[in-house]
N, C-alpha and C positions, 0 to 999 in steps of 0.2 A: 260330174264335171263337164261343163259345156265348152267344147272346143269346136271351132267351125271351119278352120282352114289350115290344114297341115299337109305335108307330103304324104303322110299315112292315109289321110282321107282320099287323096287323089289316087293312091295306089289301090286302095280297097275298091273304089268305084270302077277303076279300070279293070280290075280282076273280075268284079261282078258283071260288068258289061261284056267282057270277053266270054265269060262262062255262059251267059244268057244267049249271046249271039251264036255260039257253037252248039247249043243244046239241040239235040235231035230227038224228038219224042218217039220216033220209030225204033231207035236203037238204045235209048237210055235204059239202064237197069234191066228190067224184064222185057222191054220192047213193046209194051202195050201202049200204043200211041195215044188213045183217048185218055187213059189214066195219066200218062206223062204230061200231056197238054194241061190237064187239070192241076197237076203238081206245079208246073211252071207258072200257071196263072195264080195259084195260091201263094207261091214264093214271091212273085213280083208284087202282089198285093200286100205282103207282109214286110217288104223292104222299107227301111227307114234311112234317114240321113245318119251316117255312122256316128255313134255316141260312145265316148270313152267312159267305161264303167269298171268298177272293181269286181273281180271274179274270184271265187273260191276255187282253189286247186287241191289236188291230192296232198295228204299229209298236213293239212291245216294251213297251207300257204295261201296267200292272196297276191294278186297282181292286177295290172290294168290291161283291159282288152277292149275291143271295139264291138259294140252291139251293131249288127247290120239288119236284123229283123226285130219287129216288135214281139213282145212275148204273147203267146197264146194262152197264158195262164199257167202253163206247165213247162214250156221250152222256149228257147230263142237261139238264134245262130250268132256266133261271135267270130271276129277275126283276131287271132292270137299273133301279135307282132313278133314274138320271139321264135315262132315256128313258121311264120308266113303261111299259115293255114287257117281254114275255117274250122269251127268247133261247135258242137251241140252242147248247150248248157241247160240244166234243169233248174227250175226256180225253187227256191227254198226260203224259209223265214230268215236266213242269213244272207240272202242275195243269190245271184246265179252261181251255179256250181258246174265247172267243166267236168263232163263225164267221159272224156277221152274218146269221143266219136269225132275224128278229125278227117279233113279232106277238102273237097270242093263244097261250096256253100249250098248248092241245090241238093247234093247228096246228103249232107248233114241234115238239111231241112226235111227231106223226104224219108229220113230213116225212122221217123216216128209217125 
C-alpha cells in the first residue's frame, strides 16, 4: 500500500532523526567506536521512505506496520504504530514476521 504523507510518517522520520543525532559510537552497545560507526553507516544506507506493509504477528495474526529499512534478504526494521516502537522482522515466504525484537531502530537493526 503506497501512502506518502501522513502524521505517522512525520512521527517516524522525527524519531529516526532524533535517534541518529544522539547516537554516540563511543558509548553505544559494547562501546567499540569503529564498529558502531560502521553500524550507523549501514543503518543510514538501509533507510527508506516509510512504507505501510502487512506484517505477520505471533499467533497467526496480521496487522499493518511501517517498514523503515529495505530488506537485506533476511531482515528489515519496522515501526509498529500500536507500540510506538521499532521492531526487527524476519522475511518469510508469507511476508515479514515480527520476531519480538523491539526498541530503538538502530538497536533492532544492529541485533543481527
